[in-house]
PyMOL Python script that loads the backbone (N, CA, C, O; Angstrom):
from pymol import cmd

cmd.read_pdbstr("""\
ATOM      1  N   MET A   1       0.816  -1.167   0.000  1.00  0.00           N
ATOM      2  CA  MET A   1       0.000   0.000   0.000  1.00  0.00           C
ATOM      3  C   MET A   1       0.877   1.254   0.000  1.00  0.00           C
ATOM      4  O   MET A   1       0.586   2.232  -0.689  1.00  0.00           O
ATOM      5  N   GLN A   2       1.950   1.206   0.782  1.00  0.00           N
ATOM      6  CA  GLN A   2       2.866   2.348   0.806  1.00  0.00           C
ATOM      7  C   GLN A   2       3.468   2.609  -0.576  1.00  0.00           C
ATOM      8  O   GLN A   2       3.606   3.755  -1.004  1.00  0.00           O
ATOM      9  N   LYS A   3       3.821   1.525  -1.259  1.00  0.00           N
ATOM     10  CA  LYS A   3       4.407   1.687  -2.592  1.00  0.00           C
ATOM     11  C   LYS A   3       3.386   2.233  -3.579  1.00  0.00           C
ATOM     12  O   LYS A   3       3.739   3.020  -4.457  1.00  0.00           O
ATOM     13  N   LEU A   4       2.121   1.828  -3.449  1.00  0.00           N
ATOM     14  CA  LEU A   4       1.080   2.371  -4.318  1.00  0.00           C
ATOM     15  C   LEU A   4       0.914   3.873  -4.082  1.00  0.00           C
ATOM     16  O   LEU A   4       0.725   4.635  -5.030  1.00  0.00           O
ATOM     17  N   CYS A   5       0.983   4.292  -2.831  1.00  0.00           N
ATOM     18  CA  CYS A   5       0.910   5.724  -2.524  1.00  0.00           C
ATOM     19  C   CYS A   5       2.097   6.468  -3.124  1.00  0.00           C
ATOM     20  O   CYS A   5       1.955   7.565  -3.664  1.00  0.00           O
ATOM     21  N   TYR A   6       3.256   5.855  -3.021  1.00  0.00           N
ATOM     22  CA  TYR A   6       4.470   6.442  -3.600  1.00  0.00           C
ATOM     23  C   TYR A   6       4.327   6.608  -5.118  1.00  0.00           C
ATOM     24  O   TYR A   6       4.631   7.669  -5.664  1.00  0.00           O
ATOM     25  N   TYR A   7       3.866   5.558  -5.787  1.00  0.00           N
ATOM     26  CA  TYR A   7       3.676   5.643  -7.239  1.00  0.00           C
ATOM     27  C   TYR A   7       2.592   6.644  -7.603  1.00  0.00           C
ATOM     28  O   TYR A   7       2.729   7.363  -8.593  1.00  0.00           O
ATOM     29  N   ALA A   8       1.528   6.707  -6.832  1.00  0.00           N
ATOM     30  CA  ALA A   8       0.466   7.686  -7.101  1.00  0.00           C
ATOM     31  C   ALA A   8       1.027   9.106  -7.005  1.00  0.00           C
ATOM     32  O   ALA A   8       0.715   9.955  -7.840  1.00  0.00           O
ATOM     33  N   GLN A   9       1.843   9.359  -6.002  1.00  0.00           N
ATOM     34  CA  GLN A   9       2.460  10.686  -5.861  1.00  0.00           C
ATOM     35  C   GLN A   9       3.355  10.987  -7.064  1.00  0.00           C
ATOM     36  O   GLN A   9       3.302  12.083  -7.624  1.00  0.00           O
ATOM     37  N   ALA A  10       4.167  10.023  -7.454  1.00  0.00           N
ATOM     38  CA  ALA A  10       5.081  10.227  -8.584  1.00  0.00           C
ATOM     39  C   ALA A  10       4.322  10.469  -9.883  1.00  0.00           C
ATOM     40  O   ALA A  10       4.653  11.388 -10.632  1.00  0.00           O
ATOM     41  N   TRP A  11       3.312   9.654 -10.154  1.00  0.00           N
ATOM     42  CA  TRP A  11       2.533   9.817 -11.379  1.00  0.00           C
ATOM     43  C   TRP A  11       1.825  11.172 -11.395  1.00  0.00           C
ATOM     44  O   TRP A  11       1.822  11.865 -12.412  1.00  0.00           O
ATOM     45  N   TYR A  12       1.230  11.541 -10.269  1.00  0.00           N
ATOM     46  CA  TYR A  12       0.497  12.803 -10.200  1.00  0.00           C
ATOM     47  C   TYR A  12       1.432  13.979 -10.454  1.00  0.00           C
ATOM     48  O   TYR A  12       1.104  14.888 -11.216  1.00  0.00           O
ATOM     49  N   CYS A  13       2.597  13.955  -9.811  1.00  0.00           N
ATOM     50  CA  CYS A  13       3.584  15.018 -10.032  1.00  0.00           C
ATOM     51  C   CYS A  13       4.028  15.066 -11.493  1.00  0.00           C
ATOM     52  O   CYS A  13       4.160  16.146 -12.069  1.00  0.00           O
ATOM     53  N   ALA A  14       4.255  13.909 -12.082  1.00  0.00           N
ATOM     54  CA  ALA A  14       4.715  13.855 -13.471  1.00  0.00           C
ATOM     55  C   ALA A  14       3.648  14.355 -14.442  1.00  0.00           C
ATOM     56  O   ALA A  14       3.965  15.036 -15.418  1.00  0.00           O
ATOM     57  N   LEU A  15       2.405  14.025 -14.182  1.00  0.00           N
ATOM     58  CA  LEU A  15       1.320  14.388 -15.096  1.00  0.00           C
ATOM     59  C   LEU A  15       0.811  15.811 -14.914  1.00  0.00           C
ATOM     60  O   LEU A  15       0.286  16.405 -15.856  1.00  0.00           O
ATOM     61  N   TYR A  16       0.959  16.359 -13.727  1.00  0.00           N
ATOM     62  CA  TYR A  16       0.366  17.658 -13.423  1.00  0.00           C
ATOM     63  C   TYR A  16       1.397  18.671 -12.947  1.00  0.00           C
ATOM     64  O   TYR A  16       1.264  19.265 -11.877  1.00  0.00           O
ATOM     65  N   ASP A  17       2.436  18.857 -13.772  1.00  0.00           N
ATOM     66  CA  ASP A  17       3.427  19.926 -13.605  1.00  0.00           C
ATOM     67  C   ASP A  17       4.077  19.991 -12.229  1.00  0.00           C
ATOM     68  O   ASP A  17       4.340  21.078 -11.715  1.00  0.00           O
ATOM     69  N   GLY A  18       4.334  18.842 -11.637  1.00  0.00           N
ATOM     70  CA  GLY A  18       5.025  18.801 -10.362  1.00  0.00           C
ATOM     71  C   GLY A  18       4.148  19.053  -9.153  1.00  0.00           C
ATOM     72  O   GLY A  18       4.636  19.069  -8.023  1.00  0.00           O
ATOM     73  N   SER A  19       2.851  19.251  -9.379  1.00  0.00           N
ATOM     74  CA  SER A  19       1.934  19.448  -8.247  1.00  0.00           C
ATOM     75  C   SER A  19       1.799  18.137  -7.484  1.00  0.00           C
ATOM     76  O   SER A  19       1.481  17.108  -8.079  1.00  0.00           O
ATOM     77  N   PRO A  20       2.037  18.159  -6.172  1.00  0.00           N
ATOM     78  CA  PRO A  20       1.929  16.916  -5.406  1.00  0.00           C
ATOM     79  C   PRO A  20       0.477  16.502  -5.176  1.00  0.00           C
ATOM     80  O   PRO A  20      -0.416  17.343  -5.080  1.00  0.00           O
ATOM     81  N   LEU A  21       0.266  15.220  -5.091  1.00  0.00           N
ATOM     82  CA  LEU A  21      -1.045  14.662  -4.774  1.00  0.00           C
ATOM     83  C   LEU A  21      -1.352  14.881  -3.298  1.00  0.00           C
ATOM     84  O   LEU A  21      -2.492  15.159  -2.924  1.00  0.00           O
ATOM     85  N   PHE A  22      -0.324  14.751  -2.464  1.00  0.00           N
ATOM     86  CA  PHE A  22      -0.479  14.965  -1.022  1.00  0.00           C
ATOM     87  C   PHE A  22       0.812  15.588  -0.496  1.00  0.00           C
ATOM     88  O   PHE A  22       1.860  15.505  -1.137  1.00  0.00           O
ATOM     89  N   SER A  23       0.724  16.209   0.673  1.00  0.00           N
ATOM     90  CA  SER A  23       1.878  16.937   1.204  1.00  0.00           C
ATOM     91  C   SER A  23       2.708  16.144   2.205  1.00  0.00           C
ATOM     92  O   SER A  23       3.767  16.606   2.630  1.00  0.00           O
ATOM     93  N   ASP A  24       2.246  14.963   2.587  1.00  0.00           N
ATOM     94  CA  ASP A  24       2.973  14.154   3.562  1.00  0.00           C
ATOM     95  C   ASP A  24       4.355  13.770   3.038  1.00  0.00           C
ATOM     96  O   ASP A  24       4.546  13.554   1.841  1.00  0.00           O
ATOM     97  N   GLU A  25       5.300  13.692   3.952  1.00  0.00           N
ATOM     98  CA  GLU A  25       6.663  13.288   3.613  1.00  0.00           C
ATOM     99  C   GLU A  25       6.698  11.800   3.250  1.00  0.00           C
ATOM    100  O   GLU A  25       6.007  10.981   3.857  1.00  0.00           O
ATOM    101  N   ILE A  26       7.505  11.476   2.262  1.00  0.00           N
ATOM    102  CA  ILE A  26       7.781  10.073   1.909  1.00  0.00           C
ATOM    103  C   ILE A  26       9.229   9.810   2.270  1.00  0.00           C
ATOM    104  O   ILE A  26      10.129  10.526   1.832  1.00  0.00           O
ATOM    105  N   GLN A  27       9.449   8.774   3.074  1.00  0.00           N
ATOM    106  CA  GLN A  27      10.803   8.429   3.501  1.00  0.00           C
ATOM    107  C   GLN A  27      11.251   7.137   2.831  1.00  0.00           C
ATOM    108  O   GLN A  27      10.437   6.273   2.504  1.00  0.00           O
ATOM    109  N   ALA A  28      12.559   7.022   2.634  1.00  0.00           N
ATOM    110  CA  ALA A  28      13.150   5.798   2.094  1.00  0.00           C
ATOM    111  C   ALA A  28      13.521   4.893   3.258  1.00  0.00           C
ATOM    112  O   ALA A  28      14.474   5.169   3.986  1.00  0.00           O
ATOM    113  N   TRP A  29      12.765   3.807   3.434  1.00  0.00           N
ATOM    114  CA  TRP A  29      13.058   2.815   4.471  1.00  0.00           C
ATOM    115  C   TRP A  29      13.696   1.603   3.792  1.00  0.00           C
ATOM    116  O   TRP A  29      13.733   1.522   2.564  1.00  0.00           O
ATOM    117  N   VAL A  30      14.187   0.681   4.578  1.00  0.00           N
ATOM    118  CA  VAL A  30      14.904  -0.484   4.062  1.00  0.00           C
ATOM    119  C   VAL A  30      14.083  -1.248   3.012  1.00  0.00           C
ATOM    120  O   VAL A  30      14.630  -1.674   1.995  1.00  0.00           O
ATOM    121  N   HIS A  31      12.788  -1.421   3.251  1.00  0.00           N
ATOM    122  CA  HIS A  31      11.962  -2.224   2.336  1.00  0.00           C
ATOM    123  C   HIS A  31      11.174  -1.387   1.342  1.00  0.00           C
ATOM    124  O   HIS A  31      10.289  -1.906   0.661  1.00  0.00           O
ATOM    125  N   GLY A  32      11.480  -0.106   1.249  1.00  0.00           N
ATOM    126  CA  GLY A  32      10.816   0.732   0.260  1.00  0.00           C
ATOM    127  C   GLY A  32      10.291   2.026   0.846  1.00  0.00           C
ATOM    128  O   GLY A  32      10.546   2.342   2.008  1.00  0.00           O
ATOM    129  N   PRO A  33       9.551   2.776   0.033  1.00  0.00           N
ATOM    130  CA  PRO A  33       9.052   4.069   0.473  1.00  0.00           C
ATOM    131  C   PRO A  33       7.982   3.921   1.554  1.00  0.00           C
ATOM    132  O   PRO A  33       7.164   3.002   1.517  1.00  0.00           O
ATOM    133  N   VAL A  34       8.005   4.844   2.516  1.00  0.00           N
ATOM    134  CA  VAL A  34       7.031   4.842   3.614  1.00  0.00           C
ATOM    135  C   VAL A  34       6.568   6.269   3.867  1.00  0.00           C
ATOM    136  O   VAL A  34       7.366   7.207   3.869  1.00  0.00           O
ATOM    137  N   ILE A  35       5.274   6.415   4.079  1.00  0.00           N
ATOM    138  CA  ILE A  35       4.682   7.678   4.496  1.00  0.00           C
ATOM    139  C   ILE A  35       4.421   7.527   6.000  1.00  0.00           C
ATOM    140  O   ILE A  35       3.456   6.873   6.394  1.00  0.00           O
ATOM    141  N   PRO A  36       5.277   8.131   6.844  1.00  0.00           N
ATOM    142  CA  PRO A  36       5.181   7.900   8.283  1.00  0.00           C
ATOM    143  C   PRO A  36       3.812   8.222   8.887  1.00  0.00           C
ATOM    144  O   PRO A  36       3.409   7.593   9.866  1.00  0.00           O
ATOM    145  N   SER A  37       3.106   9.175   8.328  1.00  0.00           N
ATOM    146  CA  SER A  37       1.814   9.555   8.895  1.00  0.00           C
ATOM    147  C   SER A  37       0.748   8.474   8.730  1.00  0.00           C
ATOM    148  O   SER A  37      -0.201   8.427   9.514  1.00  0.00           O
ATOM    149  N   ILE A  38       0.884   7.603   7.726  1.00  0.00           N
ATOM    150  CA  ILE A  38      -0.106   6.529   7.550  1.00  0.00           C
ATOM    151  C   ILE A  38       0.428   5.155   7.942  1.00  0.00           C
ATOM    152  O   ILE A  38      -0.324   4.183   8.005  1.00  0.00           O
ATOM    153  N   TYR A  39       1.724   5.082   8.203  1.00  0.00           N
ATOM    154  CA  TYR A  39       2.319   3.796   8.556  1.00  0.00           C
ATOM    155  C   TYR A  39       1.619   3.110   9.729  1.00  0.00           C
ATOM    156  O   TYR A  39       1.295   1.928   9.622  1.00  0.00           O
ATOM    157  N   PRO A  40       1.373   3.803  10.846  1.00  0.00           N
ATOM    158  CA  PRO A  40       0.765   3.095  11.988  1.00  0.00           C
ATOM    159  C   PRO A  40      -0.663   2.618  11.731  1.00  0.00           C
ATOM    160  O   PRO A  40      -1.132   1.688  12.386  1.00  0.00           O
ATOM    161  N   VAL A  41      -1.341   3.233  10.803  1.00  0.00           N
ATOM    162  CA  VAL A  41      -2.725   2.845  10.491  1.00  0.00           C
ATOM    163  C   VAL A  41      -2.773   1.454   9.860  1.00  0.00           C
ATOM    164  O   VAL A  41      -3.705   0.689  10.109  1.00  0.00           O
ATOM    165  N   TYR A  42      -1.768   1.128   9.040  1.00  0.00           N
ATOM    166  CA  TYR A  42      -1.774  -0.126   8.283  1.00  0.00           C
ATOM    167  C   TYR A  42      -0.697  -1.117   8.694  1.00  0.00           C
ATOM    168  O   TYR A  42      -0.670  -2.237   8.186  1.00  0.00           O
ATOM    169  N   ALA A  43       0.178  -0.735   9.591  1.00  0.00           N
ATOM    170  CA  ALA A  43       1.309  -1.596   9.967  1.00  0.00           C
ATOM    171  C   ALA A  43       0.872  -2.949  10.515  1.00  0.00           C
ATOM    172  O   ALA A  43       1.574  -3.942  10.323  1.00  0.00           O
ATOM    173  N   GLY A  44      -0.243  -3.006  11.177  1.00  0.00           N
ATOM    174  CA  GLY A  44      -0.713  -4.250  11.772  1.00  0.00           C
ATOM    175  C   GLY A  44      -1.097  -5.319  10.761  1.00  0.00           C
ATOM    176  O   GLY A  44      -1.181  -6.495  11.114  1.00  0.00           O
ATOM    177  N   TYR A  45      -1.328  -4.940   9.525  1.00  0.00           N
ATOM    178  CA  TYR A  45      -1.697  -5.916   8.501  1.00  0.00           C
ATOM    179  C   TYR A  45      -0.500  -6.741   8.034  1.00  0.00           C
ATOM    180  O   TYR A  45      -0.655  -7.832   7.485  1.00  0.00           O
ATOM    181  N   LYS A  46       0.690  -6.200   8.262  1.00  0.00           N
ATOM    182  CA  LYS A  46       1.928  -6.856   7.831  1.00  0.00           C
ATOM    183  C   LYS A  46       1.806  -7.323   6.379  1.00  0.00           C
ATOM    184  O   LYS A  46       1.749  -6.489   5.475  1.00  0.00           O
ATOM    185  N   TRP A  47       1.763  -8.643   6.132  1.00  0.00           N
ATOM    186  CA  TRP A  47       1.685  -9.150   4.764  1.00  0.00           C
ATOM    187  C   TRP A  47       0.274  -9.597   4.405  1.00  0.00           C
ATOM    188  O   TRP A  47       0.069 -10.194   3.348  1.00  0.00           O
ATOM    189  N   SER A  48      -0.693  -9.319   5.260  1.00  0.00           N
ATOM    190  CA  SER A  48      -2.084  -9.682   4.987  1.00  0.00           C
ATOM    191  C   SER A  48      -2.735  -8.659   4.063  1.00  0.00           C
ATOM    192  O   SER A  48      -2.246  -7.540   3.902  1.00  0.00           O
ATOM    193  N   THR A  49      -3.819  -9.057   3.477  1.00  0.00           N
ATOM    194  CA  THR A  49      -4.579  -8.160   2.616  1.00  0.00           C
ATOM    195  C   THR A  49      -5.235  -7.070   3.459  1.00  0.00           C
ATOM    196  O   THR A  49      -5.806  -7.349   4.514  1.00  0.00           O
ATOM    197  N   ILE A  50      -5.151  -5.850   2.994  1.00  0.00           N
ATOM    198  CA  ILE A  50      -5.820  -4.735   3.651  1.00  0.00           C
ATOM    199  C   ILE A  50      -7.248  -4.698   3.135  1.00  0.00           C
ATOM    200  O   ILE A  50      -7.463  -4.679   1.923  1.00  0.00           O
ATOM    201  N   PRO A  51      -8.231  -4.686   4.034  1.00  0.00           N
ATOM    202  CA  PRO A  51      -9.620  -4.690   3.571  1.00  0.00           C
ATOM    203  C   PRO A  51      -9.946  -3.430   2.768  1.00  0.00           C
ATOM    204  O   PRO A  51      -9.393  -2.357   3.008  1.00  0.00           O
ATOM    205  N   LYS A  52     -10.847  -3.592   1.822  1.00  0.00           N
ATOM    206  CA  LYS A  52     -11.276  -2.480   0.989  1.00  0.00           C
ATOM    207  C   LYS A  52     -11.996  -1.441   1.852  1.00  0.00           C
ATOM    208  O   LYS A  52     -12.861  -1.779   2.660  1.00  0.00           O
ATOM    209  N   ALA A  53     -11.627  -0.187   1.667  1.00  0.00           N
ATOM    210  CA  ALA A  53     -12.252   0.902   2.423  1.00  0.00           C
ATOM    211  C   ALA A  53     -13.642   1.174   1.869  1.00  0.00           C
ATOM    212  O   ALA A  53     -13.895   1.004   0.677  1.00  0.00           O
ATOM    213  N   ASP A  54     -14.524   1.592   2.736  1.00  0.00           N
ATOM    214  CA  ASP A  54     -15.880   1.935   2.337  1.00  0.00           C
ATOM    215  C   ASP A  54     -16.016   3.454   2.340  1.00  0.00           C
ATOM    216  O   ASP A  54     -16.232   4.067   3.385  1.00  0.00           O
ATOM    217  N   PHE A  55     -15.887   4.055   1.156  1.00  0.00           N
ATOM    218  CA  PHE A  55     -16.017   5.511   1.059  1.00  0.00           C
ATOM    219  C   PHE A  55     -16.631   5.872  -0.287  1.00  0.00           C
ATOM    220  O   PHE A  55     -16.697   5.047  -1.197  1.00  0.00           O
ATOM    221  N   ASP A  56     -17.073   7.105  -0.394  1.00  0.00           N
ATOM    222  CA  ASP A  56     -17.724   7.593  -1.605  1.00  0.00           C
ATOM    223  C   ASP A  56     -16.686   8.200  -2.535  1.00  0.00           C
ATOM    224  O   ASP A  56     -16.255   9.335  -2.330  1.00  0.00           O
ATOM    225  N   ALA A  57     -16.283   7.457  -3.549  1.00  0.00           N
ATOM    226  CA  ALA A  57     -15.255   7.926  -4.484  1.00  0.00           C
ATOM    227  C   ALA A  57     -15.758   9.054  -5.381  1.00  0.00           C
ATOM    228  O   ALA A  57     -14.954   9.729  -6.025  1.00  0.00           O
ATOM    229  N   SER A  58     -17.063   9.270  -5.435  1.00  0.00           N
ATOM    230  CA  SER A  58     -17.594  10.336  -6.283  1.00  0.00           C
ATOM    231  C   SER A  58     -17.184  11.723  -5.775  1.00  0.00           C
ATOM    232  O   SER A  58     -17.304  12.707  -6.505  1.00  0.00           O
ATOM    233  N   ALA A  59     -16.707  11.807  -4.541  1.00  0.00           N
ATOM    234  CA  ALA A  59     -16.255  13.085  -3.983  1.00  0.00           C
ATOM    235  C   ALA A  59     -14.864  13.471  -4.497  1.00  0.00           C
ATOM    236  O   ALA A  59     -14.436  14.610  -4.308  1.00  0.00           O
ATOM    237  N   LEU A  60     -14.153  12.539  -5.145  1.00  0.00           N
ATOM    238  CA  LEU A  60     -12.811  12.802  -5.662  1.00  0.00           C
ATOM    239  C   LEU A  60     -12.899  13.412  -7.056  1.00  0.00           C
ATOM    240  O   LEU A  60     -13.806  13.094  -7.825  1.00  0.00           O
ATOM    241  N   ASP A  61     -11.943  14.298  -7.379  1.00  0.00           N
ATOM    242  CA  ASP A  61     -11.972  14.887  -8.720  1.00  0.00           C
ATOM    243  C   ASP A  61     -11.447  13.905  -9.766  1.00  0.00           C
ATOM    244  O   ASP A  61     -10.804  12.908  -9.439  1.00  0.00           O
ATOM    245  N   GLU A  62     -11.732  14.208 -11.015  1.00  0.00           N
ATOM    246  CA  GLU A  62     -11.419  13.284 -12.111  1.00  0.00           C
ATOM    247  C   GLU A  62      -9.922  13.049 -12.285  1.00  0.00           C
ATOM    248  O   GLU A  62      -9.504  11.923 -12.556  1.00  0.00           O
ATOM    249  N   LYS A  63      -9.106  14.096 -12.134  1.00  0.00           N
ATOM    250  CA  LYS A  63      -7.650  13.926 -12.254  1.00  0.00           C
ATOM    251  C   LYS A  63      -7.152  12.909 -11.236  1.00  0.00           C
ATOM    252  O   LYS A  63      -6.353  12.030 -11.560  1.00  0.00           O
ATOM    253  N   LEU A  64      -7.628  13.037 -10.014  1.00  0.00           N
ATOM    254  CA  LEU A  64      -7.199  12.137  -8.945  1.00  0.00           C
ATOM    255  C   LEU A  64      -7.640  10.707  -9.216  1.00  0.00           C
ATOM    256  O   LEU A  64      -6.838   9.781  -9.097  1.00  0.00           O
ATOM    257  N   THR A  65      -8.889  10.516  -9.574  1.00  0.00           N
ATOM    258  CA  THR A  65      -9.367   9.149  -9.827  1.00  0.00           C
ATOM    259  C   THR A  65      -8.671   8.533 -11.033  1.00  0.00           C
ATOM    260  O   THR A  65      -8.407   7.331 -11.045  1.00  0.00           O
ATOM    261  N   ASP A  66      -8.372   9.338 -12.044  1.00  0.00           N
ATOM    262  CA  ASP A  66      -7.649   8.810 -13.206  1.00  0.00           C
ATOM    263  C   ASP A  66      -6.269   8.301 -12.804  1.00  0.00           C
ATOM    264  O   ASP A  66      -5.858   7.220 -13.226  1.00  0.00           O
ATOM    265  N   VAL A  67      -5.555   9.075 -11.992  1.00  0.00           N
ATOM    266  CA  VAL A  67      -4.217   8.664 -11.552  1.00  0.00           C
ATOM    267  C   VAL A  67      -4.303   7.434 -10.656  1.00  0.00           C
ATOM    268  O   VAL A  67      -3.550   6.479 -10.849  1.00  0.00           O
ATOM    269  N   LEU A  68      -5.199   7.441  -9.689  1.00  0.00           N
ATOM    270  CA  LEU A  68      -5.316   6.300  -8.777  1.00  0.00           C
ATOM    271  C   LEU A  68      -5.706   5.030  -9.523  1.00  0.00           C
ATOM    272  O   LEU A  68      -5.170   3.959  -9.240  1.00  0.00           O
ATOM    273  N   ASP A  69      -6.627   5.137 -10.466  1.00  0.00           N
ATOM    274  CA  ASP A  69      -7.015   3.971 -11.270  1.00  0.00           C
ATOM    275  C   ASP A  69      -5.836   3.458 -12.094  1.00  0.00           C
ATOM    276  O   ASP A  69      -5.603   2.251 -12.166  1.00  0.00           O
ATOM    277  N   ALA A  70      -5.096   4.373 -12.713  1.00  0.00           N
ATOM    278  CA  ALA A  70      -3.957   3.970 -13.549  1.00  0.00           C
ATOM    279  C   ALA A  70      -2.873   3.294 -12.713  1.00  0.00           C
ATOM    280  O   ALA A  70      -2.320   2.274 -13.124  1.00  0.00           O
ATOM    281  N   VAL A  71      -2.571   3.849 -11.558  1.00  0.00           N
ATOM    282  CA  VAL A  71      -1.549   3.263 -10.686  1.00  0.00           C
ATOM    283  C   VAL A  71      -1.998   1.890 -10.209  1.00  0.00           C
ATOM    284  O   VAL A  71      -1.217   0.939 -10.243  1.00  0.00           O
ATOM    285  N   TYR A  72      -3.235   1.774  -9.768  1.00  0.00           N
ATOM    286  CA  TYR A  72      -3.708   0.480  -9.279  1.00  0.00           C
ATOM    287  C   TYR A  72      -3.745  -0.556 -10.406  1.00  0.00           C
ATOM    288  O   TYR A  72      -3.352  -1.705 -10.206  1.00  0.00           O
ATOM    289  N   ASN A  73      -4.213  -0.152 -11.579  1.00  0.00           N
ATOM    290  CA  ASN A  73      -4.259  -1.083 -12.709  1.00  0.00           C
ATOM    291  C   ASN A  73      -2.874  -1.529 -13.148  1.00  0.00           C
ATOM    292  O   ASN A  73      -2.715  -2.639 -13.658  1.00  0.00           O
ATOM    293  N   THR A  74      -1.872  -0.684 -12.958  1.00  0.00           N
ATOM    294  CA  THR A  74      -0.496  -1.015 -13.339  1.00  0.00           C
ATOM    295  C   THR A  74       0.212  -1.857 -12.271  1.00  0.00           C
ATOM    296  O   THR A  74       0.901  -2.824 -12.594  1.00  0.00           O
ATOM    297  N   TYR A  75       0.042  -1.489 -11.017  1.00  0.00           N
ATOM    298  CA  TYR A  75       0.835  -2.103  -9.947  1.00  0.00           C
ATOM    299  C   TYR A  75       0.030  -2.867  -8.904  1.00  0.00           C
ATOM    300  O   TYR A  75       0.611  -3.598  -8.102  1.00  0.00           O
ATOM    301  N   GLY A  76      -1.270  -2.722  -8.894  1.00  0.00           N
ATOM    302  CA  GLY A  76      -2.102  -3.247  -7.809  1.00  0.00           C
ATOM    303  C   GLY A  76      -2.041  -4.749  -7.579  1.00  0.00           C
ATOM    304  O   GLY A  76      -2.209  -5.211  -6.451  1.00  0.00           O
ATOM    305  N   GLU A  77      -1.807  -5.501  -8.620  1.00  0.00           N
ATOM    306  CA  GLU A  77      -1.772  -6.963  -8.478  1.00  0.00           C
ATOM    307  C   GLU A  77      -0.380  -7.502  -8.149  1.00  0.00           C
ATOM    308  O   GLU A  77      -0.207  -8.702  -7.934  1.00  0.00           O
ATOM    309  N   LEU A  78       0.604  -6.612  -8.112  1.00  0.00           N
ATOM    310  CA  LEU A  78       1.975  -7.041  -7.811  1.00  0.00           C
ATOM    311  C   LEU A  78       2.162  -7.185  -6.311  1.00  0.00           C
ATOM    312  O   LEU A  78       1.465  -6.539  -5.529  1.00  0.00           O
ATOM    313  N   SER A  79       3.090  -8.019  -5.914  1.00  0.00           N
ATOM    314  CA  SER A  79       3.395  -8.169  -4.483  1.00  0.00           C
ATOM    315  C   SER A  79       4.169  -6.935  -4.031  1.00  0.00           C
ATOM    316  O   SER A  79       4.725  -6.206  -4.852  1.00  0.00           O
ATOM    317  N   GLY A  80       4.197  -6.715  -2.748  1.00  0.00           N
ATOM    318  CA  GLY A  80       4.928  -5.575  -2.199  1.00  0.00           C
ATOM    319  C   GLY A  80       6.422  -5.784  -2.151  1.00  0.00           C
ATOM    320  O   GLY A  80       7.165  -4.856  -1.835  1.00  0.00           O
ATOM    321  N   GLY A  81       6.884  -7.004  -2.462  1.00  0.00           N
ATOM    322  CA  GLY A  81       8.292  -7.335  -2.343  1.00  0.00           C
ATOM    323  C   GLY A  81       9.168  -6.904  -3.458  1.00  0.00           C
ATOM    324  O   GLY A  81      10.374  -7.150  -3.427  1.00  0.00           O
TER     325      GLY A  81
END
""", "prot")
cmd.dss("prot")
cmd.show_as("cartoon", "prot")
cmd.util.cbc("prot")
cmd.orient("prot")
């Protein structure tokens, strides 16, 4: 999940003139990129599947959903390793 967030940030910046998707810091940890502010929320899942969130995606703008869909379709089925 952390890597998907990292790729979403990179794609968004690349597609939209360097504008960041989010302002949180991304750190380089031993096993890959980590966003410390969300790490404790998902750390307990370890290598288990993270359950799908229940939220209204219609509140997101089209640029954001396009990037998130593209990143997930490209990398979502890959392992985190």
